[in-house]
N, C-alpha and C positions, 0 to 999 in steps of 0.2 A: 818342633817343641817336644815331641815324644822321645826323640833321641836324647835331648838334653835332660829330660826327666829320668830316662833310663840310666844315663851316665851318673847323674846326681844320686839316684837310688843306689847304684853300685858303690859309689864312693862312700855314701853314708853307711852302707852295710859293712864295708871293709873297716871303716873307722869304728863302728860299734863292736864288731867282732874282735878287733885288735886291742881295744881298750878294756876289755873284760879282764880284770886281774884279781888275784887273790893273794893274801899274805901267807907265807909259810913260816909259822912261829919257830920251827926248829932250825931255820937258816937265817937267823938275824933279821927277821922281817923283810927279807928280800922278796920283791914281788915276783909272782909266778904268772905268766901269761898263758891262758887257755884258749885254744882255737877250736871252733866247732864248725864243721861244714854245714852251711845252711841251704845253699842252692848252687847247683852246678849249671852255669849258663855262660860259657865262653863264647858260644855262637848264639846271637840273639834269636829268640823264638824257637830254637830247635827243641830244647827241653819242654817248653810250653806246648808245642804242637805234637811232638812225637811220643811223649811219655804220659801215660794215663795217670790220672790223679792218684789212684790206689798204689802206684809204684813210684811216686815222686821221691819219697824218702829213700827207697832202695837205690834209685838212680843217683840221687844226690850224694850218697855215701859210697858208691861204687868207684873204685880207683879206675882211672882212664884205661889202664892196661887190661882191665876185665870187662869194660863196657861192651866191646864187640861180641864177646862170647855170651854175655848175659842179655843184651838188648837188640842185637842186629836183626834177628828174625821179627821181633815186634816192630822195629822201625820199618822194615820192608812191608809188613802187613799194613801199617798205618799209611805208608807212602802209596801203596796200591789202592787203599780205601779212599785216599784223597784224590788220586788220579788213576782211575781204573784203566785208562788208555795209555799209561806210561810204557814207553819202550826204551828209549835212551834220552839223555839230556844234551845240552849244548857242549858238554865235555865228553860226550860219547859214552857215558856211564849207563849201564843197565841198572835195574832196581837193586841188585845185590851190591854193586859198586857204590852207588849213591848212598844206600843205607849204611854201608861200611864207612864211608867218609863222614857222614853226619853223626853216627852213633858215638864216636869218641869225641866228647864235648870238651875239647881243649882248643886254645887259640895257638896255632902254629906260628912260628916266626922264622923267616929265612934271613940269613946274613948275606946272601948273594943275589937275591931277587928284589924287585920293588915291593914295598910294604903295601899289600892290597888283599882284600878279601877275595876279589875276583875282578880282573880287568879284561877278560876275554882271552888272555894267555896264561897269566899267573893265577894260581888258585891257592887260597889259604896260606899266603906267604907273610901274613900279618893282617893288620886291620888299621887302615887310616881312618881318622875321625870322619872324613867326608864319604867313606864307603857306604853305599846304601845296602846294608846287609839284608834287609827284608826283601827288597826288590831282587837281589841276587839269589836269595833262597827260593823265592817264588819262581823265578826264571828257571832254576835248576829242577824244581819239582814239576812245574806245569808247562814250561816252554818247549818241550820236545827237542828233537835233535838239532833243529835250526834255531831254537830259542823264540820262534814266532807262533807256536801253537798256543791256543787258549789265551789270546791277548788280554782278555778281561781279568785273567787270574795271575798275570806275571808282573804286576806292579801294584803297589799300595797307593799310588797317586799322591804321594807326599814328595814333592820335587826337591825340597831342601829344608834346612832348619829355618826357623823364623828369625834367627839372629846369626850373624857370621861368627865363625870361630875366631878366637884371639890369635895373634901372631906370636905370642910368648906363653910360657907356662902359666896357668894350667890349661891353656888352649880352649877350654870350653867357654862358651858365651855365658855371661852372667844371667841368672834367671830374671824373669819379669817381676 
């Protein structure tokens, strides 16, 4: 259910932002659409967990190409505070590499690999609706080199959505 709520919240936010318009009286009353970045959250929970409340606005308005330089050290500090025993993860990444991967909060898409957040081989080649991005993030943060360290911290214990995805657009299950 939380995945469905997050997706509906995202859709509602996009609709709200894109429908904000104003009339420009000097141009024959043609509507002008204004966009304002509200929240950067391409990867679920990364912004929420790794960015301190005092820096949310700064993070949310930083262009992705500048995120690494601005926030990577802070992400690494937060990662090591969350898991003081961190050495490497299931991808073989040390703290610098994982922080560098997480800090650029964009959703990558590959045209040559399966669409997945992480399937054991492919990493961030897209995001399928059924991808359990929270479990994957927890595994990479707490699972250690084999993915089996800290078993109580590598899953959120939500096995699936409470309703199946639809087989046609918009694919999301209808809310209760």
